[in-house]
N, C-alpha and C positions, 0 to 999 in steps of 0.2 A: 504494500500500500504506500509505503514511503516513496518508492520509485514513481508511482503514479501521481502522488500529491506534488512531488517536486517537478515532474515532467509533463503533467496534464494528460498525456496519452503516450502509450508505447505499444509496439507490436509484441505479441507474446514471445516470439523468438528472441527479441532483444532483451526482454525481461529475463528469459531463461539464460542468456549469455551472461548478463550482469550478475544474476544470482549464483550461477556456477562459479564465477570468478571470486565473489566475495564470501559466499557461504559454502560452496562446494556441492550444491544440489545438482542432480542430474536433470536433464530436460523433462523426463516423465514426471518427476516429483514436482517440479515447478508448474507444469501444466495441470497436474492434479489439484494443486493449491489454487491456481487461477480458476479452474472449473468450480471448485467449492465456493470461492468468493463470488463468482458469477451467480451460482445457485442461491447464495444468501443475499444477493442484491447489492453487494458492496462494489462490484465491478460490472461495467457494461462492456459487452463484446460488440465490436463493429466490424463488418466485412466490407470489402475484401481485405485480406491481410491479417485477420485476427488481431485487430487493434483493440487495446484495452484502455479504458479510462475509469477513474474512480467515480462511483455513483453516490458516495457519501464523503463528506468533508472530514478532514482530520479533526476539526473541532467537535463535530458530531460524535465521532468515535471516542474522543477524549471524554466527552460528557457521559456517554453510555458506560464507558469503563469506570469512570469515577463513581457514578451511581451504583454500579455493581459492587465495587470495592467497599463503598460506604455501607451498603446493605449487608454485605458479607461480614465485614469486620466490626461495624459499629451500629448494627441494627438500623441503618439508615439515618442515624443521628449525626448531622453535620456539627452541631455544637459539641457533642462528645468527642468527635474526631479532633476539632480545633483545640479543645481543652487539653486532651491528651498530647497532641502533637506539639502545641506551643509551650507546654510545660518543659519539654525536652530541648527547646531551642534557645540559643542566645541571639536575640534579634538586635540589630543595630538601630540607632535612632531613626534613620531614614525608613527602615523597614517598618518600625512601629508606627511612624507617621502615615505611611502608605496604608497599613492595615486600618488605622483610625479613619482615614479618608474613605476607604471602601465601606466600612461599617456605617459611616455617616451618610453616604449615598444610598445605602440600603434602607435607611430610616425614612427617607423622603417619600 
């Protein structure tokens, strides 16, 4: 998905070459993953040339994954997550100010 988010669209054969170089997957493995992502609606296939493009934005995937983790680890409680996480952090003054700004905007 990172390849498609950064390149907008790529031919499956090009994805396969890049993935082989960086991850070591064989062509069949890459094509299987591409097919699964097509079946899930994450990638759209366009012909001719088996051109692939992302059907879902990186931001949307991040939101889905974040909600999944919050549900799994914190019973969906954002406040519990922030409380636990921030207790373990040493935040700089600029970071604290940024967090205060974000919270203030949420109150509006």
